[in-house]
N, C-alpha and C positions, 0 to 999 in steps of 0.2 A: 415617457420612455422608461422601461424597466431596465435596471442595471444590477449587476451582481456577478460574482465569480461563478463561472460555469465549468471550467476544466482546470485542474491542477495537474501539472506534469510530474512524472516520477521517472527517473532513469533506471532502465533495466538492461541487462546484457543479452537477454534472449527473450523476445516477445512471446514466443510460443510457450516457453517454460513459465513466464510470468502470468500469461493468460490462464494456464492450467491451475497455478497457485491461487490466483485471485477468484477464479470462478469455482473450481472444484473444492478448494479447501476453505476459502473465506466466504463463499456464497454470493459474491458479486455477480452481476449480469453484464454481458457484453452490450455496450451501447453502439459503438462504431468500430468497424474493422475494414478499412479501405486502403488500397495501395496506389501509389503513383510511382511506377518504376520500382526502384529498390526501397523507396520510402514507404513506411506503413504508419497510418494514423490509427492507433488502437486505444480505445477508451472503454472503461468499465464503470459501473456504478453500483453503489450499495442499494439493495432492493427497497430500503426505507427512505432513500434520498434520490428520487428520480430526476431532480433538476441539477444534480451535481455529478460531474464525471472525473474519474481519475485516469489521466493519460499515462499509458505504459510506453515510453519512448526510448529508443536506443540512441545513445550519443553518436553523432556523426553527421554526415552530409544530409541535408544541405545547410545545416546550422553550424556544425563544427568541422574543423580540419582534423586529420587523423591523430595528430599529437594531442590536441585538446580532448578528443573523444577518448583516447587511451587514458589520459589523466582522470577524466570523469568516471570512467568504468572502474579504475583502481580506487578512487575515493569512495564510490558506492560500495564496492566489495569490502572495504575496510570498515564500513559502518560510519563513515565520516559525515554523511548527510544528516540534516535534522530529522528527528523522528516524526512520524505521523501519529495521529491519535485516533483510536477507534473507541467510540463510546458504547458501552454495553450495560445491560440491566443487571447482570449477575456475572461478575468477572470469573469467579471460580467455576461456575457451570460452563461458561463459554471456553475457558481454558481447557477443561476436560474434553469438551466436544472437539475443539480445534486440535488438541494434542492427539486425539484418536484418529483425526483426519491426516495426521502426519506433519502438522506445523511444529517446527522446532523452536522452542522457547529459550530465550536468553535469561528470563527471570520468571520464576513462579509467582503466583498471586501473593501480594504483600499488602497488608493494611497500613495506610498512612493518612493521618489527618482526617480520619473518618471515611476515606474512600479506599477502594481496593484496586490495585493495578498490577499488570503483568507485562512482560516484554517479549517480542519475537522479531524475527527478521524474515524478509522474503528471500527467494532464491538468489537475487542479485546482491543482497546485503542491506537493503533499506530497512531501517529500524522502525518498529511500531511499538507504541504503548497502548495497551488496552485498559481502559479506565472505567470503573463503576463509580458513579458519583455518590457522595455521601447521602445517606437517607434523608429525604425531605428537600434535597437540593434540586434545582432545575437548571 
């Protein structure tokens, strides 16, 4: 039996806006987009990682009551959720490309401990670190 992580969920406040950001700006591909009444299961995947999906989910029913959903949306908007990490071959080149696509960065590329990293947020407020590994690291 094969086991492993297949989907990691990310809270967003607007799935259509999130979909546009992840597909049109970051270059992810739509994996699944299905509805069951008001609930929408929406996942995207990085083109180089076809076995891994990022779920773009709105807090609320059927998992959360409205008060909890409101709290979660507020926490995401404030950037309180843990950052996700995007590995890139060339942080500065990817920064320039994504900035030209309209991605708003919270941190320009900085060299630290032999690697280069930059930070940005998605439209809901989820933080991302974009990291170029040190030369020769795997």
